[in-house]
N, C-alpha and C positions, 0 to 999 in steps of 0.2 A: 504494500500500500504506500503510495507516494503521498507525502505530506509536506506542505510548505507553510512556514510560520514567519510572518512579517513582524518586525518590531522596530522601534525607534521613532515612531510618530509622536506628534505633540503640538503644542502651541508655540509659535515663534513670531517675532516681529518682522515686518518688512525689511528685507536686506539681510536677514539672518540665515543660518545654515542648519541643516539636519542631515543625519545619515541614517537611512533605513537599511535594515538587514532582512535577509530572507534565508532562513535556515531550512535545508531540505533533508528529508529522510526518505528512504525507499528508492531513491534514484541518485546516481552520481551526477552532479550538476555539470561536471566538466564534459560529460558525454552528450549534452543537449544545449540548445540555445535557451537562454533565459531572458524573459521580458518583464518589463515593468509597465503597468497601466495605472490609470487613475480615473475616478468617477466623482465628479462634483454633483452636488444636489441638483436634481432636475435635469441633469445632462447625461448623455450616453458615456459609457466607458470608452476611454481613448488611450491610444498607444503613447507611451512616454519615451521608452528606449529599450534596447536589448543588446545582449552580448552573444556572440556566436559560440559554437562549441570550441573547446580548447584545441582540438585536432585541426580545426579550420582556421586557427589563428587568433581566436578570441577577439575578433573585431567588434566594434560597437557602432550603433546607429541610434540617432535621437530624433525626436520630433522637433520641428523648427521652433516651437514655443519654448523648448528647454535647452536647445543647443547652446553650448558655451557656458551654461550654468549648472547643468547636471552631469554627473559622471557615474558610469556603471563599472564595477569591478567585481572580481570573483576571487575567493580564497578556496582553492580546491581542497586543501587540507582540512578546512572547516566545513566543507560542503555548503558554503554560504555565498550569496551574492549580495552586493551592496549597491545602494543608490545614494550617492553624495549629492546633496542639493544645496547650492549656494545662491546668494542673491535672490532669496525667495520673495515672491510677490503675492498679493492677496489672491490673484487668479490661480495660484498654485494650490489653493485650498481644495482638498479632495480626500477621498479614501484611496490609498495607494495599494495596489496588488502586485504580487509577483506571480509569474506563471512559467511553466516549462513548455518548450516546443520539442517534444521528444522524437519526432519523425524527421526533422530537417537535418540533413547531413552536413550542409555548409551554408553559410550566409545567414541572413536574418529575414524573418517575415513579420509584418506589422499587423496582419489581420487577426482579430480575436479568435475566430474559429480554429486557427492553426494550433492554438495553445491548449494542451490537454489537462494539465493540473494547475490549480489555482490555490493561492493562500486565502486567508480569511479577510485580509486587508488591515491596514493601519491608518488611522486618521491623522492628517496633516492640516493644521489650521494656521494661516498666516494673517496676522492682524495688521491693519493699516495704521 
């Protein structure tokens, strides 16, 4: 059974930083692409960024809205993926989810249906 557990969310002021963690069990994260998504109240869930499998280089890709501010990294020894969020804005307020794309052998996909396992989410609130 694959389980993903996000942590690290909270309340932060505009311009602040947070680091979210996604700890995985039941699947070796280095063997799959890992994505981060978010869902704000009243809005659809959207792609934030992802990191490819380690074997395909561990490349990253980000949504335009977070490019240059957010960074995804992976600690294979801890089986954990991180989302470092800097220069946070009120529009970044959302529940953040991590997910695995277990079937993709290389590259990154942004579509939600490609991701097979999801965490429960962690709330990030950015105050103005």
